[in-house]
N, C-alpha and C positions, 0 to 999 in steps of 0.2 A: 714428070720424070720419076721412074722407079728408084727408090733408095738402093744403094749398093750394098748396104749392110742392114741386118736386123738385130734386135735386142731380145734376148730371152732371159727370164728370171726363173730359177729353179729353187725349190725348197729342199735343202739338204738334210738328210737324216744320218745320225751316227757320229757327228763331229764331237769330240770331247775337249779340244783345246785349240789354241791358235796355230799350233803346228799342223793339226789336221786341216784347218782352213787353208793354210799355205800349201799343203800337199794337194788338196782338191783343186786349188787355183792353178798349180803347175800342170796337173793332169789335163785340165780344161785348156790351158794356154797352148799345150802341145798338140791339141786336136787340130787337124788340117782345117783351114778356113776360119779359125777363131782369131779375131783381131785383138780382143782384149777380154780378160776375165777378172772379175773381182769377187772374192768370197768373203762374206762378213760372218765372223764367228758368232757375234752377239745376236744377229737377226737370223742366223742359219739360212741365209739366202746367197745364191750365186747369181751375179748379173753378167751375162756373156754377150758380147757384140761379135757377130759372125757374118760371113759371106754365105748367103743361101745357096749359091752354086756349089760350094764345097762342103758345107756343114748343114746339119738339120737338128731340130730338137731331139730327135732320136739318137743321133750320134753324140750329142752333148750329154744326154742321160747315160749313154753307154760308157762315156769317159768317166763319169762320176762313179758308176757301179763298178767299172773295172778298177777303180782306185780303192774299192772296198767300202764304199759308202752308199747310202740309199737316196732316192729322190721321191718326195711326196708327189703323188699324181694330182694334177689340176684338171678338172673337167672344163673344156673350152667354152661351154655355153653357160656356165654359172656366173651369177653376178658377183661383184667384188665382195659384198657382204656375205654371201653364201660361201664363197671361196675362203674368206677369212674364218668363217665359222667352222668350215671343214678342217682347216689347218689347226685352229684352236682345239678342235676335238681330238685330232691326231696327237697334238702336243700334250693334251690332258691325259690320253692313254699312256703316252711315253712317260709322263710324270708319275702316274700311278704305278707303272711297272718299276720305275726307278725307286720309288718309295718302298715297294715290296722287297726289292733287292737289298735296300738299306736295312729294313727291319729284320730280315733273315740274318744279315751279317752282324747287326748290332746285338740281336738276341743270342746268337751263338758265341759272339765275342764276350758277352756278359757271363757266359758259362766258362769259356776257355780261360779267361783272365784269372779268376780266383783259383781254378784248378792248377794253373801254371805256378801260382804263388806258393803252392805246397812244396815245390822244389826248393824254395828259399829257406824253409824251416827244417833244420837238421832232425828235430824230434819227429816230424811228420814223415821225413824221408825214410826213417827206420820202420815205420808202421805201414807205409804204402808200397805196393809193388810198382816201382817206377817204370818198369817196362810196360806193365799193363796200363798205367796212367798215360804214358806216351802214346800208346795205341788208341786209347780213348780220345785223347786230344786230336790225333790224326783223323779219327772218324768225325769228330765235331767240326774240324777245319775244312774237310773236303767239300761240304755244301757251300761254304763261304767262297772257296776258290772256284768250284765248278759252276755255281749258280750266280752268286752275287758278283763275283769278279770276272765272270766269263767274257763279258764284252771288252774288258780291258785287254785280255789275252788274245781274243780274236782280232781286235783292232791292231794290236802290236804285230800279230802274225801277218795281217794284210800289209802293214807297212814294211815288214821284213821282206815279203815277196816282191815288193816294188822298190826295194833298196832305199827305204825312207824310215825315219824315226819320228815319233811323236810323243806326246805326254804319256800315252799308254805304254810306250816302250819303257819309259822310266819306271812306271808302276809295275809292269810285268817283270822286268829284270830284278827290281828290288824285292817285291813280295815273292816272286818265283824263286830267287836265290835263297831267301829265308825259309821258304816252305820245303824246297828240295833238300836243303841242308838238314832240316828237321826230320824229314822222312828218312834220310840216310842214317841220322843219329838214332832213329827209332828202330829201323830194320836191321842195321849192322853196327850196334854200339861197340861190339868187340874190336872192330877195326880201329875206331877212334881211341879206345883204351890202349891198344898196342902202340899207337903213335904218341901216347902220353897226353892225349887231349880228352877232357871231360866231354862226353857226348850230350851237350846241352841242346834243347829244342827251342824253336822260336815260333811255335804255332800262334801264341798270343800276339806276337808282332804281326804276323801275316793277317790274321783275322781282324785285328784292331785297325791296322792301316787301311784295309779295304773298307771297313765300316766308316772310318773317319773321312776317307776320300769320297765315299758315296754320300755321306752327310753334307760335305761341301758341295757336291753336285746337286743335291736336293735344294739346298739353300740358294745355290747359284741359279738354278732353273726357275725357282720361285721369284727371285729378284729380277731375272731377265724377263719374266712374264710381266712384271710391273713396269719395266722400261718401255714396253710396247703398248702401254695403256692408252696412249694418245690415239693410236690407230683404232683401237677397239672403241674408244669413246666417239670418234668420228663416225665409225660404221654404225654405232648404236643410234646416231641421230636420225638416220634415214627412216622415213615413214614406211609402214608395212603395207598400207592399203591406200587407195585413191578412190574418190567418188567421181566417176566418169559419166558424162551426159551421153546417152545412147540416142540413135535416131528415134524421133518421136518425143524427145524431151525427157525420157525416163532416166533417172539417176541411179547408177548401180555401183556398189562398192566392189572393187576388184583388187587382187594382189598387185603390188607395185610392179612386179615383173611383167604384168600383162598390159601396162600402160604403153600406148604407142604414140609416135609422132603425129601431131595434128589433133589428138584427142582434146576435148574440152573437159576440164576438171573443175569441180566445185569445191571451194574452201570456205568453211564456216568459222566463226570466232573460236579461238582456242585450239584449232587444228594445225597440224604441220602441213606445209606445202609439200606435195608428193614428189614433184620433180621440177625441172627448169621450164619456164615458159614466159608468156607475155599476157598481161591482164587484158581481157576483152570487155569485161563488164563488172561494175562495182568498184569500191574503194575500201582501203583499210590501212592500218598501221601494222607493219611486219617487223618482228624482232629478228635481225640478221646478225646477232652477236656471234653466232657460231662460225660465221664467215669472216666478219670484219673485226670482231672484238669490240664493236661499238655498242654501248649499253642502251642507247636511246632507240626506240622503234623508228622505222623509216616509213613515211607516208607513201602509199602506193595508189595509183589511179589507172584508168584505162591507158594502155600503151606502155606502161612501165614493166620492166622485167621482174620476175620473181624466181627464187632459187629453191631447189629441193632441200628439205630438212630445216628450213627456216620456219619460225613460229608465227602464225597469224594471230593478231591480238584482238582488235575490236570489231571491224566490219567483216563482211563476207564478199566474195568476188568469184568470178569465173576466169580461168586463164586457159590459153591454148598451149599445148605441150610443144616445146621446140627442141628439147634434148632429153634423152633417156639413157639409162645404163651408164656405161663407162664415159659417156660424153658430158655428163652433168658436172656442175661446178664442184659438188661434194666429192664425186669420184676422182676428179682431176686433182683436188686437194689431197685426197688420200694417196693417190699415186705419187704426187710430188713428195709427200712426207715419206712414203715407203722408199722412193728412190734416194732421197737425202739420207735416210737412215742406213741404207745399204752402201752408200758411197764411202770413199776413204779420204780422210783429211791428210794434208801433207805432213802434219806432225806425227802421223802414224807410221811414216816410212821408217823411222828409226826403230820403232818397236818391231816392225815387220822384218827388218834386216837382222835384228838381234834374235828374233824367234826362229828364223831360218837356220841359223848356225848353232842355236842354243842347245838343242837336245844332243847332237853328236858331241859337242864340247863337254856337256855334263857327263855323258857316258865315259869319256876319256878321263875326266877328273875323278869319277867314281872308281874306275879301274886303278888309277894311280894311287888313290887313297887306300884301296885294298892292298896293293903291292907294298906300299910303304909301311902300313900297319903290320902286315904279315911279316915283313922283314925286320922291323924295329921293335915290335912289342915283345914282352916276355914270352917264352915258349909256351907256357901253360895257358896263356890267354890270347895268343896272337891271332888264332883263327876266329874266335868269337868277336874280338875287338875289330878285326879287319872286316868281318862280315857285317857287323852292326853299323859301322861307319860307312861302309860301301852302300848299304841299303838306305841309310839316312840321307846321304848325298843325293841319291837318285830320287827319293821321295820329295825332299824339300825344294828341289830345283824345278819342279813342274811349272812351266811358264804360263799358267792360266791367267794370272793377274795381269801379266804383260799383254796378253791377247785381248783382254776385256777392257783395258784402261781407256782406250779411245772410243771404240764403237758404242759402248754403253752410254757414255756421256753424249755422244752425237744423237743417239736414239731418243734420249729424254729431252734434249734441248730442241730438236727439230719439232717434236710433238708439242712442247710448250710454245714454240714460236707460232705454230698453226693455231693454237688455242687463243693467242693474242693477235691474230690477224697478220702474222709475219710468216710468209711461205718461203722456206729456204730450199733452193734447188739442189744443192749438194753440200757435202762436208767441207769442200774447199772454200766455197763461198762463205760458209759459217766461220771458218777460221780466219779468212782474209778480212772479214768485217771487223774483227777485233783488233786488227793491226792498223786500221785507218787513222790517219792524222789530219786529213783534209777532206771536207765534204763540199762538193760542187753541186749547187742547186740550180736547176733551170727555173726561171721566174714563172713563166706562164703555166698555170695548171699545177704547179708544185708549191711555190710560195704563195701565189695568188690562186683564185678560184678557177681561172681559165675561161671566164665568161664575163662580158661587160655587165655592170650594174650601175644604176643611178646613185650617185653620191651626193649631189646637190640639186635642189630645185629652188630657183630664185625668181619669183614673180617681179615684174617691173612695178614701180610705185603706182599705187591706185588699182592694181589688179587683185581680184579675189583668187587666192591660191586654189581653193577647191574647184571652182568653176573652170579655171584655166587648165587644171590637170584633167578634167573631164573632156575638154575640147581636144587636148593633145592625145589622150588615150584613144579617143574615137578615130583620129587619123591613123595612129600607129598600129591599131588593131588590123588595119587593112594591109600592112606591110609585112614582108618576110625578112627584113633586114635584121641582123643580130642586135643592132642598137635599138631598133624599134621594139624588139622583144623585151629588151631590158626596161624600156620605158613602160610597156604594158605591165610587166611584172611589178614595177614600182607603183603604178597607179592602182593595181588590184590590191597590193599590200596596204595602200592608203585608203582603200574603200571607195575609190572614185566610181560613180555611177556610169553605166555603159550607155553612151549616146551613140546614135547612128550617124555615119558620114556618107555623103554622096559626092560623086565626081572625083573620086580618089585618083590621084596620078603620082606614080613614083618618078622622081627626077634623078636619073642615074648620076652618081657622084656628088649629088647636092642635097637630096632629102626627099620630101613628099609634100603634097598639097591636097586639100579636100574642103568641102563645105559642110560645116556642122552647125545645126540650129540657125541656118541662114547666114552664117559668118564664114568668110574665107579664112582658112587656117593654113599657115606655112610652118614647117618644122624641118630644120636642116642646118647646114654649115653657113659660115659667113658669106660664102660666094652666092648662096641662094638668095640671101637678103640683098646683096649688092645688085644682082641681076633684076630683082624686083623693085629696085630703087628705094629700099627702106633703109634709113640711116639709124645709127645707134646714138642714144643719149650718152652724155659723159658718164653718168652713174652706171649704166648698163655696160658700157665699154670697160670701165674700171673693174667691174665684177667679173667680166669675161677674161680679162687679163690675169686676174688672180687665179681663176680656175686653170687657165693655160699654164701658168707658172707652176702649178701642182701636177703637171703632166696629165691633165684630164682632157677628154674630148668634150668640146662645148657644142651643144645643140641650141640654136636660136629659135625662139617661138615668135611668130607674128600673127596677129589677129586683126582682120579688117585693115590691113596695110600699115599697122603700127606694131613696134616691138613690144611684146607682152611679157617676156621673161626668158630665162635661160635654164638649161639642164646641164649638169656636169656628169659625165659618164666615164667610168674607169673600170679596169679589171682589178677588183678589190683584193686586198691581202686576206688570206684565211685567218680566222679568229685565233687559231692555235699556232700559227707560224712563228711569231715572235718568241713565244715561250719555249717552243721546241728548239729554235736556234740558240737561245740563251743557254739551254741545257747542254746542247752539243758543245758550245764554247766552254762551259763549265767543266766538261769532261776532257778538256785539253785539246780540242780540235779547232782548226781554223775553218770557218765557213765562208765560202766564196759563192757569189751569185753570177749567173750567166744569162744574158737576154739579147734578143734581137732589137730591143727598143733603143731609142736615142739615149745619150748619156744623162740628160736631164731626168727622164722618166726612171732610168736605172737608179740614179742617185736618190730620187724620191722614195722608191720602194725599198732600197737598201737601208735608207735612214729609218724607215718605219719599223724594220725588223732587227735592227742592230748589226747589220753587216757593213764592214768597212772596206772590203775589197770586192770588186765586181768587174765583169767584162760586159761592155755594152756594144750594140750594133754587131752582134755575132750572127753571121749567116748560118743556116742549118748545116751547110757543108763544112763550116769551120768549127763546129762544136767539139768534134773529136780532137781537133788540133789544140784546143784550149786544155783539154785533159792531158795531152802529151806535154804541153807547156808546163803544167804543174808537176807532172811526173819527172820532167827534166830537172826540176828544182830539188829532186830527191824526195818528193812527197808520195805517200800511199793514198790514192784518191778513191773516194766513193762518189759516184755520180748518181744523182737522183733526178729522174725525169718521168714524163708520161706520154710523150708524143712519138709519132713515127720518126720525126726528124731527130729525136733523142737517141734512137737505137744505136747509131755508130759510136756515139760518146759513151753509152752504157756498156757497149762491148769493149771499148778501148780502156775504160777505167779498170783499176785493180779489182773493184767490186761495183756492180751496177745494181741500183735499187729502183724498181719501177712502181709508180703509184698505181693502186688498184683501179682507179677510175680511168686509167689511160688505155692505150691501144694494145692489141695482142702482140704486135711487132715489138713494142717496147718491152713487154713482159718476157718475150722469148729471148731478148738480148740481155736481160738482167739476171743476176745470180740470186736476187731476193726480190720477191713481190710483196708489196704492202697492200693488204686488202682494203684499207681505209685510205682515203685521200687526205692524209694528215701526217705532218712531219714528225709527230711523236712516234710514229712507227719506225722511223730511222733511228731514233734514240733507243727504242726497244730492241731493235735488231743488233745494234752495236753493244748495248748492255748485256744482252743474252750471249752474244759471241764472246765477249770478254770473260764473262763468268764461266762459260763452257770451256774455253781454252785454259783458264785458271784451274778448273776441275781436272781436265785431262793432264795437265802438268803435275798436279798433286798425285793423280793416279799412277802416272809413269814413275814419279819419284818413289812412291810406296813400293811399286813392283820392282824397280831396279835396286833400291836399298835392301828390300827383303831378300832378294837373291844374292846380292853382293855380300851381305852380312851372313845370310843363312848358310850358304854353301861352305865357307871356311869353318864355321862352327860345327856343321854336320860332319865335316871331314876330320874333326878332332883337334882343331887348332887350340882349344882351351885345355885339352887334357894335360899337356906338359906343365901348365901353370896352375890349374885349379883341380886337376885330377877328375874332370867330369867330361862326359861325352853326351851328345844329343841323341836320345833314343829315337828309333824310327817312328814310334808312335807319336812322340812330340813333333817330329818333323812333319808327319801327315796332318796333324792338327794345325800346325802353323801354315802349311800349304793351303789347306782349306780356308783358314782365316784370312789369308792374304787376298784370295779371290772375292770372298764375301765383303771384305773391307773396301775393295775397289768398287764393287757394285753398289754398296751402301753410299759411298761418297758420290757416285754418279747420280744416285736417286735423290740426293739433296737438291738437284736442279729442279725437281718437281715443285719445289717451293718458290721457284722464281716468279716474281711479279714485277712488272714495269714500275718505275718510280712514278709517283703521281705528278701530273702536269702542273 
């Protein structure tokens, strides 16, 4: 069935603040056919969900352009890496242009400032032609306004045409008022003199404010580039070429873009795996740390999957390509991280609401400031004081820090999560993970390995363990039963020699029989022995009861009509589960286990890993109900599972975490995917979430406090008490510093490292 909506991502050019992002978002949302639009100021991306019957990529771009902003073009047939490289190149050009604008403004401001100071020295004022000096300052300031500050003014004009205000509106009104006042004082000083007002000029204020704001933009853009380092690092992992086997056996190195489905690729020691596939020949150890965060190489043999960008270590092998381009694991991870970075956390809603009404409110406050100072200040200084405070309020109130507070932290943390094998679907999942107080773990495949393993091998008195294991392995090698596979794995690990069996027969629901070295061998459950008329000795029966009491499956072995030994088989607990659960409990969370096993088995496993509360005999259809039961107790529940039957529970939970070794269905239902089948990933996800939310709250506090305290001071609140006002230049410096401080605080998340197990 065709999806009713499509999703388009656009790279937006020309946004200078959170208000710009809000304006673009509104323009897109008003476009017919658009269901939802989210614009992220930090990533400069717009994600739009729309109905293809009513809207198209062209109409979406038209909405952005109509709002006064640009869209970076994406070639549809380019790879993710090439597209990212193209975007990086465009951003580098924009960064260079911004730096040129800054250096022009800074250089001219460095001349304008000392020349303006001459007016403060009475001795110099007598020697200098003040009218000529003012015209000279005007000439020096014009390039700053026309070139360095041009984009501020054009952006504000676009906003005005669309009846909207943004940060550039504040800068334009503030610097424009100072500049136009100065031009008037330069051109018609006599009019000011007749009004009893000294015709002072503020060219230094105009030039310095623009230079300082551009400096903040340069530092901000540089820091924002660092926040997206995770995406670039992931892109850089991709192999550039692949050695493909052509018809006739010839091996040819080709660019990665030319590799096709079904190609056979050769990988030698020390090389990167070019793309995703399945090994056909050879064996090796492959470093998959970039996918899973696991430092130990993974042994690979024929039939095992390999993934692009992983590093081959020791051996060489050939694999057949199963996925290329956007379908590879690396590309999927990159897309997931990009989507998460572009999403909006619930905590951001407050900042969005404030930003939406902030600029108009500030303009009103600035106008009131001007009116009050003009009305209350002494006649000889009322216009300069009113103008200075008016400009200072407009400049210091720019809501950049508010707009950057949440998305920059999200960008850094989702990248760090991917680095440690924790893939976060969106910002909401990241935020929710930090609020969890109860972790519900599915037993099979989550706490345990999810496959049977031999835990006990008990030969009967008088039996040679090595010989008996060889007989058992010979029979089980002929079987496809999961328990038989567990026995074979155990025998191979013990170094049992491979005997051949004849007359093999699988006995459904009971076990198997065969002849090995001339001896009839039976292996299966107790019913198999009963039907064969073989009785247990008291010692063997006692040992079997002990294994059954431990919730283990018992396989009985009979050779030549006599009981020869027992095998205990169980789904064993992962080596890391107990330590991870202990860490979760130390973090203040209750850990609950859920399983379809009987209460005895559930109690046995729960006891091994330190869990006190568990649900036993839970049918697949009842798992979501157990999540609801915990939620009804007022708990915020994280559900961790790996199977198809876990999907409803993962979706029902406040946050679902899917183990990477699980099914695609489980991962689709989860908000977070753990690339390793290890519960330490749950700890990492929750630790990262808590640290991220803590950083966002710090950022929002900085931004709110800055504006809350800054605006009254800029309005002249301290003047009646201390006789001082905040100059527009200091206001511009403080505004730039607030944005850079928020970005720097977010970048501290790059130092995040999971606690050691």
